Steps between C-alpha positions, in 0.01 A plus 500: 500500500464162670289258296294231667309188422225395746431126507198387708199281426255742672405788275405725793847451652658593167293806466575607853875453448493687169309787656756526780803471286392706197419789729881540568687724250792258460297177491312352194317171473558388136315165523286273717488119500234278648701174510860384518534422123379845410731657752803328332381597144432865583829531694680377182299745287499818715822447700377683807751609771290326773246215491255490790430128512213341688584147626168324442395525134353270231696298237829542671546665839711798587796287618524316165454833315776655706734208420424547129561867499828476692616201284428692185762760594248783500613813681157534665509461869223310674328613808269240638152582634406285792248476792797360698320265724330310214773503238726231650701462178626860471834366617529306170438822308785680690723200425401519139622859477228731609640827639270499801134514591230730612189428710172552328367700794804720538450881516501676161811704575693185588402332179617795297824518690551122449457534124744786480760323705474185294518687175816663636671165526445439871347202662377344827245778560361366820800300635350413838186365334705324228701332784179386671364367170825296434498382856141376464600311194795336672268394786280296269528120548796356306642841423805625683564158651850510340734779421599544134866508453601760233863555412425860401453588862862405576616776274383761746741662742413514864381850474295432190323202678434739790341752259288234338371388836402854580334545158298180568397638833330793325756773559542783246839606383485795741411267789777257407744792490402600848518145635850442348620856564598557137374733225203422282730510199700218653181300565387556143837371377467189719145431384609528135782259563264252675271511198784448261658207684160330563422554130141628588318791340396686808457509884192287495675205344793549735271486797325181364845340459597602855202327642558186291856470614418560866688828536187644657189352646144630557 
């Protein structure tokens, strides 16, 4: 059973999400939070597999709450809820350690799929949209004017750097395998090596670092 915590300051949104998620035999909403502080407290208490985290909430926002949950070492994975065009700071949540994000107006089936994938340890659920989001962030005045130099990137082999660029472009493991004419197992091995050498927890943070270091651009 996949346990979930829904954090959103709008009661109707929480009710809607609970109704959708609890209707699935393998999903169970164990708690609801109306603000960021409550989200952190309930995550510590219930230890859900996945936290559906709204960005704009009272007391502390979803970004700060995400940072707190990740910094605490909790095993819970954070899936950010966003309206995309309005939430210009979702990038910061991804950088803080969120495992990805879902759009509030996405179809029911896609939401359920996203939750299951994140619970299974995967990330970057909508890679092309994530890439656009990070690109928008970098286009903001004063952001992206300079490339960050990070010594961790130099640890990557030429092939691993190529794989990272393809991941950042939104390609799945299967698509990368086809592009490089190798097996998916080989790609999976390369991705795991990239994450280890960059000292990041998942693909999302690897992509963020790739953008910061100028390996890819929007």
